[in-house]
N, C-alpha and C positions, 0 to 999 in steps of 0.2 A: 252412591256409596262412599262412605268416609274412608279417608286415608291420612296418615300421618305427613306423608312426604308434600312438600309445596314446591310447585316448580313455576319460574317467573323467565319471561323472554323479554328483553327490551331492544327496541330496534331504533337506532338513531344515526345520525349522520354526522360526518367530522365536524367538529367544532361545536355540537350541542352538550358537551359533557356527559355522553353516556357511561363511559368510564367512571367517572366520579359519582354520577346516580346509582350504578352498581356498586361502587364501594359503600356507599351510605347503607343501602340495603343489607349488603354483607356485616356491616357494622352493627345496624340495628339487631340484625338476627343474632350474630355471636354475643351480644352484650345481654340478651334474652332468653337465653337457654335453647339456642338452636346451634346444631352444625350446618355450615354453609360452604357450598363448593360454588365458584364463578369459574366461567370460561368465555371466551370473546372469539368470533371468527369474523374478520375484516371481510366485506363483499367486493364485487368490482367497484370501480371507480365511477359511478354516476353521480351526478351533482357534486357533493365534497366527500364523496366515499361514505358508504352505508355499511354499518357494522351491527350483528347479532351479539347482544350480552345475554349469556344464561345462566340462570341461578336456580340451584335447588336447595332447598331447607329442609332439614329434618332435625325433630326434637331430640336433645341430648339425653333426656330422661329415660332411663332403660337401655342405654347402648353400653353401660359399664366398661367404657373407654374402648370400646369397638368402634370403627369407623363405617358408616355405611357405605354401599357401593351406589353412586350416583351416577345419572347419565352425563354425556359432555354436551349435547346438543338436544335442543327441543325437538320432540316429537309431535307430528299431527294428532289432534284430538287428546293431548296430554300435558296441556299448558294451563295452569290456574289463572295466572295473570299474563296479559300481554300489555306492556306499556310501548306506544308507538309516539315518536318524537316530532311526528309529521304526517300528515293525512295519508300519503300514498304508501307510507310505511305500514300503516294500518292495513291498508287495501292488500300489500304484499305478505303480511302475516295472515291475512283472510285466505287469500289463494293458497299458501303453502299448508292450510288446513289447522294452522295453531290455534284459530279461536273456533269454538265450538258452544252451541247453545246450552250444552248439557253442563259445562265446566266453566268457560273462560269468562273472566271479568277483563273487558277491553277498555283501556285507559288512553285515549289519544288526543293529540293537539289538532284542530282542523285547519291549521294555517297551511301553506304549500311552499315548499321550496322546488322549483321547476326542475325536472331533469334535462340532461342534453337534449333529448329526441323532441321536448316539447320547445326549448328555447330556440332551437335550431330549425325548427318549421316554418315555413314561409308564412303562414296564418293558419290560425284555428288549430295550433298543435296540442293545446291545453287539455290535459286529462279533465273529464268530468268528475268534479268533488262530490256530487250530489248521487252519483253511482256508488261510490264508496260509503258515503253515510248511510245509503240505504241496506247495503251488504252487512255493514256492520251492527245497525240496529237488528237485523234479520238472524244474524250468525252468532253474536254475543250472548252470554247469559245476562250480564250487564253492560252497560255502555256509559263512560264517562268520556264525555267530547267538548272541548272547547278552545279557543284559541290560545294557545299556552306562552306563544311566542309574544303576543300584546302583551300578556301579565308580565313577562321577563323584562319587556322594554319598559313597562310604566315602573317596574321595582328596580331597574338597573343591575340586574343580575342575569345569570344563565338559565336557559330553560330547563334545565336538569333540577334546580331546586323546586321549580313550579311543577313538574314532574312528581316530584317527591311528595308535596302538599296534595297532587291530586290523589297519589296513591294512599296517602294516609286518611284523607276524606271518605274514601270509598268503601273502608272497611274490609278490602280484599286479603289483607295481611293481619295477622293476630297480633298487632302493636298499635300502641296508643299515639296520640299526637305529640305527647311529651318524648315519648321514646325516640320518635323519629326526630324532632328539634334537638335531642341530645347527641345524636349521631352528627348533626351539623356543627352543634357546638365543638364536639370531641375534635372534628376534623380541623378547627383553628385556621381556617382559611375564608375570608370575606365573611365573617359570621353573620354580621349584621344585614349585609344584601341579600345572603342566601335566605335568613330567617324571614327576611321580608316578602321574598319571592314565594318562600314556602307559605305564607301566610296567604298571598294572593293565589296561589294555586288550590290552597286548601277552600277558600271562599267560594272561587270561581266553580270548582267542583260541586260544592253544596247547592248550587243553582242548577245543575243538572246539564243538560245537552242546551247548546246555545244554538239557535238557528241564525244563520246568516242572512240578513236583510239586504235589498239592494238599495243604497242610499240615493236620493234624489240628485241629480247633478245641480250644483250650484255655482253658477260663472263667478269668476273673481270681479270685482268692481273696479272699471277703469281708474286710471290716477292721473290721467293726462286728459288735456282739452279736446285732442283729436281722438284719443281713446273714447271719450265720452261721446263725441258726435258719431263715430262708427257704433256704438253700441246702441243709441237711439235709433240710427237707420236700420240696424238689425232688428229691431222690436217694430218699426214702422212699416219695413218693405217685405220683410219674411212671414212666412206662416208660423203659428206655434211650433208645429210638428218638426221644424227645422231650426228652430232658434238656438236650440242649447248647442248642437253643433257647429252652428255660425258663430257663435259668440266665442266657443273655444277656438274655431278657426281663425277669428281677427285676433285674438290674443297672441295665438302661436305664429301667426305673420307679421305681425308688428314686431315681436321679438326677432324673429329670423330676420327682417329686412327693414320695414318702416311702414306708416301709416297710409302710404300712397300705394304700397304693395296688398296691403290688406283691403283698400277700397277698391283694388282691381280684381281680388277676388269676390267681393259683393257684387260688382259689375256684371261678373261671369256668372254668378249664382243667381241673380235676380233675372237674366235673359232666360237661363232653364226654366224659372219658376213659371214664366209665361207661357209654356208649354206643357205645364204639370197638370195633374188631374185634381180632384178634391181631397185626394187622402193625402197628398202631397209627398208621397213615399219618395218618388225620384228626385224631388228637391232636397229632401231630408240626407238621402244618401250621396247626392253629389256634393252637399254641404260639408261631409265628413272626407270624403274621398278627394275633392279638390284641395282642401287645405293641406292632406297630407303630401299629395303630389308637387304644390306649389312650394311646399317647404323641403324639398328632396336634400338629399345629403350630398354636400360637398365638402372640399377640404375646409373652407370657412367655417361651415357648420360644425364639423367635427372639433376644430379647434376651440369654437367658441362654447361648446359642450364641455371642453377638457379643464377649462381653466374657470368654470364658474364657481362662486365660493359656496352656492348652495349644493353642487356636489361634493366638494370638499368636507362639507359639514356631514353632508350623507355618509360618506367613506368614514369619517370618523364616528359616527354613531353605530355603523354596523360592525366595527372592529373594536368598539368600546374602549376609543383612547381617552385617557384620563386629561384633564386640563393642563398638568403639568408635563405631560409628553408631547415628543416632536413625531409629527406623521409624515412619512414621506410615501409618494405615489408613484410607481414606476408602470408606465403605458407602454404597450406594444402598438407600434404604428407602422402601417405599410403603404405610403403612397407610391402609386406606380407612376411611369411616365405619361400616362393617359390623363391623369389626374392633375398633373404638371401643366399639361397643355389646356385643360380645361379650365384653369383659374387665370388664363392669359387673355388679354384682348381678342375679340373674335377674330379678327384677321391674323394676328399674330399667333394664336392658339390652333388656328386652320392649317397655317403654313407648319408650323412646327408638327403637327399630327401627320401631314403628308409626307414630310420630309424623311425618307428611309436614312440618308445619311446622318442627319442629326439624331434621328432614333438610335441608329447602332452606335453613336458616340454615347448618349446620355442615358439612354435607358437602362443599361447595368448597372449603373448608380441606384436604381431604384428597384432591382430585382429581389432583395431581400429585406425584410422587415427591420425596424429597429426598436430597441428598448430605450425609452426616454423617461427621464424623471422630471415630470411635469411640477413638482413643487420646488424644483431649483430655478435660480433666476435666469441661467439662459433659456432653458427649454419654454420657462412661463413667459418671458417676455417674447421669445419667436413665435408661438401658438398666440400671444396678444395681437402681435402685429399681422398674423394672418386671419385672424377673428375680425380684425377692423377693417379688411378689404372686402367683407360683405358689403359695404357703401357702395363698392364699384362692382357689384355682383351682376348688375344689368349689362354691364359691357363686356362680360367673359362669354367664351365659346359654350361653356356649358349652359348659361341662362339661355342662350340662343336657342340651343338643341332641346331643352327641356321646354321651354314656353312654346317652340313650335310643335312638339309632341302633344302638349296640353289644348294648344287651340285645334289641332288635328282630332283629338279624342272628343273635345266638346263639339265638335262638327258632327262627328259621329253619333253621339249621344242626341242631338237636336234633331237629326235625320231621323234615328230610330224612335223617338218620342212622338213624331207626327203619325206613325203608322202601328207602332208595337210598344206600348209604355213598359209592360213587362220586360221586354228584352232590353229596352233601355236601362232599366234598374239593374240587369245582370251586367250589362256592359260598364256601367257606373263601377259596380263591385269588383270588376275585373282590376282596377287599380292596385287592387290588394297585391297583385302578383309582382309589382314594382317596389323593391325594397333595398335599403342599403346603399352601397357605392361600389365602384370598383368591378371585379368579376361576378360579386353577387347581383350587382344592377343589370349588369349585360344578359345575365341568365333569364331576370325576370321580362326584361325588355322582350327578348325572343319569345318567352312565353306568350307575352300580352299580345304581340303583333301576331301571333298565331290564332288567337282566338277573335282577334278584329278582322282578320281576313276571313275566318270561317264565318263570320257574321256577315261579311259582305256578300260571300258567295252562296249562304243558306238561307237568308233574310226571309224568302218566300214560304219557307217551310212552316208549317201550322204550329209546329211543337218547338221553334226556335229558342225561345225563351228557357226551355227547360234543357236545351242542348247545351246554350251557352253557360247554365249553371254546372252541368256535368263537366263541361270542357274546362271550367275555372277550378273546380274541385280536384280534377286530375293533375292540372298544372300545379296546384297546390301541395299534392302529395309528392312531387318528384323534382329533385333540382335541375334534372336533364329535362329534356322535351318527348322522354320515352313514353311518360303516361299519357301525353297528348297524342302521339303516334299511334299508341295502342288503342285508346278511345276511338280515334277516327277509324282505325281499320276494323276493329269489333262492330261498328256499327254503318259499316259499308260507305263511309265517307272519305276515302283515300283520296279522291279528285280534290277535295277542299283545303288539302294538306299543301 
């Protein structure tokens, strides 16, 4: 059914230029014979804040000076064009009923900006993008979808201009490409960059839906003699199924510590390989998880990451710093008394950790976090000194503790591999419970210990591998051990807790 009113809903996050994009659409409409009304409603602060911009257009011809009565917010089944600046915002529009197969042209970026719940999940919290794409193809009348953020990066502009190009190409609005471009010129802000992004969005939209393909892993080439030797050792000693993870593990551990530490990683890995079967699933899984555990987060590692030149360059790119601008980075850091003890030589650190007197005197100094400017001379030098102490890491209390835990875990894996290789694979995957440092690391260790203890007491059960998998997933869902207790209780295994 034909109608004169045109309704447009725009879903964007803070910093994506949704307001500028809405202003461009209003300008195009008003310059070409339409009455335009625009409203915006900020959403809750997820990610960087989500806002719904709503525009209604009505042709001025026939109004005779009167103003039409238009809605202030989009209504389900009554939106002609939905523009989403991020994939999950498109999913949110579909859930709200704004996208319908009879009416709606959906124009969406396929890139992701992860929500707080996704980023704070211990593991596997990222939403399934393919489900959103399936729903979009099913529910929209027409669908235009591609990675608009990548186009914006290539053209050095904001995603809003890319979105405008996609809208122009889609034909969802009764305006020509030249009319959209005139609105950018009239705005007189970053005209060249916005026109380039507009053209990039127009061209990408003309190619239709972009399918995301999984790129093959290409390991970085070693640049040192020791790195080349370890690279050759991986190719000679490990099965092809585990080589990609092992090569990345070697690179990671050389950066974390040194070549000798990476060689220790390969020694441990080849010992497990000797117990593995033909499909090498266990070796492959341990190649990944062992590298992660051996590069545990400590004060030296955090300091090393904070002052990397590559990190500063990444931040400059993300906030679009111009070459003539100075960038200041302020970090939030909260080292606890425990982290101070961990960085000390083993004997001294253990003594400080046990001393209630010293803890009572010094621990209050570390109860609150600090905001530090890592681009300033003082804190950059201080973090540089901390990072340089990684060469003494093997003599610290934390290294002894983590090394003992790793050795105990590998012993459990070797024991399990002799009787139940599927259970051994699940035990290898349980390393994903241990993340971060401080309180986060302690919570992960508690849950890891519960699962390992459950294995020791239930190893003779025929479905132990499935039980371990369910225990691991229950632990990943909750920061506390509540999900684990609930699982053990529901399955009549309280005695294994």
